[in-house]
N, CA, C and O of each residue as an XYZ file, in Angstrom:
304
protein
N       0.854     -1.186      0.148
C      -0.097     -0.075      0.592
C       0.890      0.887      0.034
O       2.049      0.534      0.253
N       0.733      2.279     -0.789
C       1.084      3.492     -0.603
C       0.126      4.419      0.242
O      -1.054      4.553      0.567
N       1.534      5.042      0.410
C       0.935      6.447      1.298
C       1.524      7.661      1.290
O       2.743      7.607      1.456
N       1.105      8.641      1.164
C       1.561     10.106      0.586
C       1.549     10.983      2.470
O       0.682     11.211      3.315
N       2.171     11.077      2.418
C       2.365     11.828      3.565
C       2.964     13.113      3.250
O       3.778     13.226      2.334
N       2.496     14.329      4.157
C       2.646     15.745      3.965
C       3.187     16.089      5.124
O       2.657     15.761      6.186
N       4.742     17.064      5.044
C       5.660     17.344      6.432
C       6.135     18.594      6.350
O       6.500     19.157      5.318
N       6.130     19.165      7.780
C       6.244     20.974      7.531
C       7.387     20.479      8.079
O       7.473     19.369      8.605
N       8.385     21.378      7.956
C       9.420     21.776      8.476
C      10.871     21.232      8.198
O      11.904     21.206      8.865
N      10.487     20.765      6.808
C      11.846     20.508      5.970
C      12.188     22.269      5.367
O      11.540     23.307      5.239
N      13.804     21.733      5.090
C      14.432     22.867      4.852
C      15.495     22.766      3.767
O      15.841     23.638      2.970
N      15.962     21.456      3.911
C      17.364     20.728      2.545
C      16.957     19.529      3.388
O      16.253     18.975      4.233
N      18.378     19.575      2.117
C      18.438     17.790      1.889
C      18.984     17.021      3.305
O      19.041     15.805      3.485
N      19.244     17.753      3.951
C      20.224     16.948      5.451
C      18.453     17.082      5.706
O      18.439     16.492      6.786
N      17.508     17.315      5.548
C      15.999     17.006      6.751
C      15.576     16.024      5.810
O      15.185     15.054      6.461
N      15.454     15.788      4.434
C      15.020     14.940      3.583
C      15.486     13.517      4.576
O      14.867     12.723      5.284
N      17.246     13.755      4.086
C      17.438     12.486      4.178
C      16.941     12.085      5.927
O      16.491     10.948      6.072
N      17.000     12.756      6.875
C      17.133     11.711      7.851
C      15.680     11.587      8.003
O      15.420     10.668      8.779
N      14.442     12.289      7.457
C      13.405     11.688      7.059
C      13.136     10.168      6.538
O      12.633      9.163      7.040
N      13.945     10.625      4.800
C      13.913      9.418      4.215
C      14.579      7.772      5.035
O      14.602      6.644      4.542
N      15.031      8.218      6.353
C      16.199      7.493      6.576
C      15.320      6.958      7.583
O      15.009      5.897      7.042
N      14.811      6.975      8.504
C      13.868      6.952      9.561
C      12.834      5.852      9.183
O      12.411      4.860      9.776
N      12.560      6.478      7.813
C      10.720      5.752      7.748
C      11.276      4.477      6.978
O      10.631      3.431      7.045
N      12.692      4.550      6.102
C      13.300      2.940      5.905
C      13.633      1.981      6.197
O      13.890      0.996      5.505
N      13.700      2.218      7.868
C      14.488      1.828      8.876
C      12.757      1.082      9.932
O      12.863      0.518     11.021
N      11.574      1.285      9.304
C      10.711      0.597      9.882
C      10.234     -0.591      9.108
O      10.125     -0.797      7.899
N      10.011     -1.228     10.049
C       9.214     -2.903     10.069
C       8.285     -3.008      9.275
O       7.207     -2.589      9.695
N       8.311     -3.542      7.966
C       7.050     -3.339      7.206
C       7.645     -2.265      6.181
O       7.538     -2.749      5.054
N       8.172     -1.124      6.135
C       8.621     -0.585      4.670
C       8.878     -0.882      3.669
O      10.090     -1.034      3.824
N       8.675     -1.135      2.556
C       9.490     -1.324      1.442
C      10.653     -0.008      0.713
O      11.862      0.022      0.486
N       9.220      1.203      0.486
C      10.281      2.319      0.132
C      10.185      3.520      0.361
O       9.070      4.035      0.270
N      10.999      4.087      0.621
C      10.281      5.533      0.955
C      11.030      6.357      0.304
O      12.196      6.139     -0.025
N      10.015      7.942     -0.049
C      11.178      8.465     -0.762
C      10.287     10.451     -0.729
O       9.138     10.871     -0.869
N      11.378     10.960     -0.520
C      11.006     12.114      0.545
C      11.808     13.445     -0.733
O      12.900     13.680     -1.251
N      10.269     14.040     -0.719
C      10.699     15.240     -2.018
C      10.425     16.550     -1.257
O       9.256     16.872     -1.044
N      11.288     17.202     -0.901
C      11.797     18.744     -0.168
C      11.227     19.731     -0.988
O      11.266     20.885     -0.561
N      10.729     19.525     -2.026
C      10.057     20.566     -3.216
C       8.751     20.469     -2.514
O       8.372     21.361     -1.756
N       7.997     19.303     -2.779
C       6.409     19.167     -2.439
C       5.950     18.379     -0.884
O       4.999     17.786     -0.376
N       7.351     18.841     -0.563
C       7.492     18.618      1.282
C       6.411     17.463      1.706
O       5.582     17.470      2.616
N       6.767     16.302      0.555
C       6.410     14.570      0.767
C       7.305     13.727      1.053
O       8.517     13.818      0.858
N       6.551     12.658      1.650
C       7.404     11.045      1.686
C       6.051     10.772      0.969
O       4.958     11.305      1.160
N       6.464      9.669     -0.025
C       6.010      8.569     -0.558
C       6.455      7.605     -0.148
O       7.670      7.408     -0.140
N       5.209      6.390      0.492
C       5.756      5.295      1.433
C       5.230      4.093      0.465
O       4.566      4.246     -0.561
N       5.625      3.005      0.962
C       4.940      2.066      0.399
C       5.456      0.915      1.213
O       6.573      0.433      1.024
N       4.517      0.438      2.227
C       4.827     -0.372      2.829
C       3.398     -1.381      3.488
O       2.216     -1.036      3.475
N       3.998     -2.741      4.055
C       2.517     -3.265      4.174
C       1.156     -2.484      5.183
O       1.186     -1.357      5.677
N       0.302     -3.258      5.246
C      -0.822     -2.415      6.037
C      -1.323     -2.836      7.270
O      -2.498     -2.856      7.639
N       0.109     -3.311      8.122
C       0.438     -3.512      9.224
C       1.130     -2.139      9.844
O       1.234     -1.910     11.049
N       1.544     -1.346      8.866
C       2.523      0.214      9.061
C       1.286      1.424      9.126
O       1.144      1.982      8.038
N       0.432      1.889     10.145
C      -0.259      2.398     10.536
C       0.611      3.770     10.225
O       1.772      3.962      9.862
N      -0.702      4.782     10.595
C      -0.547      5.877      9.773
C      -0.444      6.654     11.313
O      -0.507      7.857     11.057
N      -0.311      6.466     12.826
C       0.158      6.919     14.037
C       1.718      6.383     13.832
O       2.704      7.031     14.182
N       1.755      5.008     13.164
C       3.686      5.039     13.754
C       4.639      5.742     12.437
O       5.823      6.078     12.478
N       3.619      5.831     11.219
C       4.331      6.513     10.692
C       4.832      8.405     10.968
O       5.839      9.111     10.901
N       3.542      8.507     11.255
C       3.288     10.014     12.529
C       4.124     10.052     13.089
O       4.922     10.984     12.983
N       4.329      8.784     14.145
C       5.532      8.676     15.399
C       6.720      9.031     15.003
O       7.369      9.986     15.428
N       7.113      8.052     13.946
C       8.463      8.112     12.943
C       9.112      9.656     12.647
O      10.198     10.155     12.944
N       7.972     10.149     11.947
C       8.446     11.546     11.345
C       8.670     12.556     12.348
O       9.811     13.018     12.373
N       7.802     13.022     13.215
C       7.667     13.860     14.846
C       8.781     13.452     15.568
O       9.088     14.263     16.440
N       9.496     12.459     15.499
C      10.701     11.931     16.017
C      12.052     12.260     15.396
O      13.159     12.454     15.899
N      11.600     12.261     14.119
C      13.163     12.906     13.447
C      12.732     14.742     13.817
O      13.473     15.634     14.230
N      12.094     14.758     13.664
C      11.507     16.439     14.237
C      11.288     17.123     13.839
O      11.620     18.308     13.857
N      10.304     16.247     13.091
C       9.654     17.735     11.603
C       7.965     17.124     12.345
O       7.971     16.141     13.086
N       6.751     17.803     12.034
C       5.853     17.825     11.775
C       4.930     17.280     10.307
O       5.057     17.653      9.141
N       3.821     16.087     11.015
C       2.965     15.771      9.927
C       1.624     16.413      9.688
O       0.720     16.423     10.524
N       1.566     16.883      8.633
C       0.663     17.498      8.365
C      -0.837     16.946      7.844
O      -1.936     17.328      8.246
N      -0.548     15.945      6.840
C      -1.722     15.253      6.654
C      -1.011     13.497      5.965
O       0.168     13.284      5.681
N      -2.038     12.611      5.872
C      -1.330     11.559      5.257
C      -2.294     10.933      4.311
O      -3.405     10.681      4.778
N      -2.091     10.668      3.187
C      -3.372     10.206      1.840
C      -3.214      8.544      1.770
O      -2.259      7.945      2.265
N      -4.082      8.047      1.217
C      -3.499      6.261      1.186
C      -3.739      6.594     -0.244
O      -4.603      7.461     -0.377
N      -3.438      6.336     -0.890
C      -2.823      5.599     -2.799
C      -2.071      6.318     -3.947
O      -1.403      7.352     -3.911
N      -2.255      5.798     -4.592
C      -0.924      6.662     -5.519
C      -1.183      8.202     -6.207
O      -2.016      8.563     -7.038
N      -0.281      8.832     -5.613
C      -0.771     10.307     -6.497
C       0.368     10.615     -7.338
O       1.271      9.782     -7.256
N       0.525     11.376     -7.954
C       1.541     11.552     -9.299
C       2.083     12.605     -8.914
O       1.267     13.471     -8.601
N       3.486     12.973     -8.777
C       4.193     14.171     -7.876
C       4.092     14.810     -9.096
O       3.979     14.069    -10.072
N       4.106     16.241     -9.318
C       4.360     17.485    -10.136
C       5.201     17.924    -10.067
O       5.423     18.939    -10.727
């Protein structure tokens, strides 16, 4: 399942790397790609990975989750 996470507080490549590394470390996450320009992370994960776990992971990395949407969304 794919989820798109809207994230506030990322200002540079180091920020995106921190979020991406944290998300990829989660059990059940196959792929995570963070985009600074759109302030989003697209995560491909098992259904067992809840929105609460994703939110806690991003928050623990020092950033704010604005929303999480399920499904495939094209990047602009």
